Structure formats: structure tokens, C-alpha cells
C-alpha positions as CSV (number, residue, x, y, z in Angstrom):
1,M,-16.1,-0.8,-14.0
2,T,-14.8,2.0,-11.8
3,N,-11.2,2.8,-11.1
4,Y,-11.6,3.1,-7.3
5,T,-12.9,1.2,-4.3
6,T,-14.3,2.7,-1.1
7,T,-15.2,1.4,2.3
8,E,-16.4,3.0,5.5
9,L,-14.6,2.5,8.8
10,G,-17.0,4.4,10.9
11,K,-15.7,6.5,13.8
12,I,-12.1,5.7,14.6
13,H,-12.8,5.5,18.3
14,E,-15.5,2.8,17.6
15,I,-12.8,0.5,16.1
16,I,-12.0,-0.4,19.7
17,N,-15.2,-2.6,19.6
18,H,-13.9,-4.7,16.7
19,E,-12.0,-7.9,17.2
20,N,-8.6,-7.0,18.6
21,G,-9.4,-3.3,18.1
22,K,-8.4,-3.6,14.5
23,V,-9.8,-3.3,11.0
24,F,-7.8,-4.6,8.0
25,L,-8.3,-2.9,4.7
26,H,-6.8,-5.5,2.3
27,D,-10.0,-7.4,1.6
28,A,-12.3,-4.4,2.0
29,L,-10.5,-2.4,-0.7
30,D,-9.0,-5.3,-2.7
31,L,-5.5,-3.9,-2.1
32,S,-2.8,-5.3,-4.3
33,S,0.3,-3.6,-3.0
34,C,0.0,-3.4,0.7
35,E,-2.0,-4.3,3.9
36,I,-3.3,-1.5,6.1
37,S,-4.8,-1.9,9.5
38,V,-6.5,0.9,11.5
39,N,-6.2,0.2,15.2
40,A,-7.9,1.6,18.4
41,V,-7.0,-0.2,21.7
42,P,-7.8,0.6,25.3
43,K,-5.7,1.7,28.2
44,G,-3.4,-1.2,29.3
45,F,-3.5,-3.0,25.9
46,K,-0.4,-4.9,24.9
47,V,0.0,-7.3,22.0
48,P,0.8,-10.5,24.1
49,F,3.5,-11.7,21.7
50,N,6.5,-10.6,19.6
51,H,6.2,-11.1,15.8
52,K,8.2,-10.5,12.7
53,H,7.5,-10.8,9.0
54,K,8.9,-12.9,6.2
55,Q,9.0,-10.0,3.6
56,N,6.9,-7.0,4.7
57,E,8.2,-3.9,6.4
58,E,5.7,-2.2,8.7
59,V,5.1,1.5,9.2
60,Y,3.3,2.6,12.3
61,I,1.6,6.0,12.3
62,I,0.4,7.1,15.7
63,L,-2.9,9.0,15.6
64,K,-3.8,9.4,19.3
65,G,-2.3,8.5,22.7
66,E,1.1,7.2,23.7
67,G,2.7,3.8,23.6
68,I,5.8,1.7,23.3
69,I,6.8,-0.3,20.2
70,T,9.5,-2.8,21.4
71,I,11.8,-3.6,18.5
72,D,14.3,-6.4,19.0
73,G,14.1,-5.8,22.7
74,E,14.5,-2.0,22.5
75,P,11.5,0.0,23.7
76,V,10.7,3.0,21.4
77,K,8.4,5.5,22.9
78,V,5.7,6.8,20.5
79,K,3.0,9.4,20.7
80,E,0.5,11.2,18.5
81,G,2.4,12.2,15.4
82,S,5.2,9.6,15.7
83,V,6.0,7.4,12.7
84,V,8.1,4.2,13.0
85,K,9.3,1.9,10.2
86,V,10.2,-1.7,11.2
87,L,12.1,-4.0,8.9
88,P,10.7,-7.5,8.4
89,E,13.4,-9.4,10.4
90,A,12.9,-7.3,13.5
91,A,10.8,-8.8,16.3
92,R,8.2,-6.3,17.5
93,T,5.3,-5.7,19.8
94,I,3.2,-2.7,20.7
95,E,1.5,-1.5,23.8
96,N,-0.7,1.4,25.0
97,T,1.0,3.3,27.9
98,S,-1.4,6.2,27.9
99,D,-4.4,6.7,30.2
100,N,-6.7,6.7,27.2
101,E,-7.4,5.0,23.9
102,F,-4.4,4.5,21.7
103,Q,-5.0,4.8,17.9
104,F,-2.6,4.0,15.1
105,I,-2.4,2.9,11.5
106,C,-0.1,0.1,10.5
107,I,0.9,-0.3,6.8
108,Q,2.7,-3.4,5.6
109,A,4.4,-3.6,2.2
110,K,7.1,-5.8,0.7
111,V,10.5,-4.4,1.5
112,N,12.3,-2.8,-1.5
113,S,9.3,-3.2,-3.8
114,L,8.5,0.5,-4.3
115,E,9.6,1.6,-7.7
116,Q,7.9,5.0,-8.0
117,Y,6.4,7.4,-5.4
118,G,5.2,10.9,-4.9
119,L,5.2,13.1,-8.0
120,G,7.5,10.6,-9.8
121,D,4.5,8.4,-10.2
122,A,2.1,11.1,-11.3
123,E,1.2,12.7,-14.6
124,L,-1.1,15.6,-15.5
125,C,-4.4,14.7,-17.1
């Protein structure tokens, strides 16, 4: 048995051809602590509904393009390099406002579940 799992996403700009322009990594990597989606959506794309979570916060990492994440009715402009955390109880939606493809990663994890991080969770071998 190995202590790692790999998967291949292919080229990020080709994710736009997947259902909803999204690839989930939970099943592909047998993740046990979070869900990660890699997203590539076309010009004019907008999630057609607001949603919130029961227990998971989300972190959006913008890789390419520009967009708006509307959180509890407040539009938050994002662009390449922006990172936004959204708490579970907040209603949110996301849209591409750029003239090109919009790429982002979304990470979901149970709020307040992280016990160790960074070098605090590392040891030299």
C-alpha cells in the first residue's frame, strides 16, 4: 500500500469541457478532510442559484480572469490572485465578469476542524 494518491486533471483550460466546468477531487483522491473542485467557466457564466453549506466553509482561489462572488447579497470583486473565505451560513454565488475564461479552485472543509497546520503539523524524517 502506498501513502499517496494521484490523479490527472489534464490542462486546466480543458476543464471547461467537463460538466458544469468543474472537476471534484474528493472521489478521485479519496480525500478524508476536505472537498476540492477545480473550475474553468466561460465568459458570461453565472451559477444560477445562491447556496450555503451546513458545516463547510469554502475558500475560493482565483487562478485566471475576473469575477464576482456575491456573499449575502454583497458583490465581492475577484481577480487572478484573489482568495476569499466564505463561512457556511453565508449565501453565495459566483460569476465570470471577464471577457475570457474564469478559472478558480474551491476548497470546502468543516469549519473549526483544523487542529494543526503548516510547520506545526510537520516533523523531520
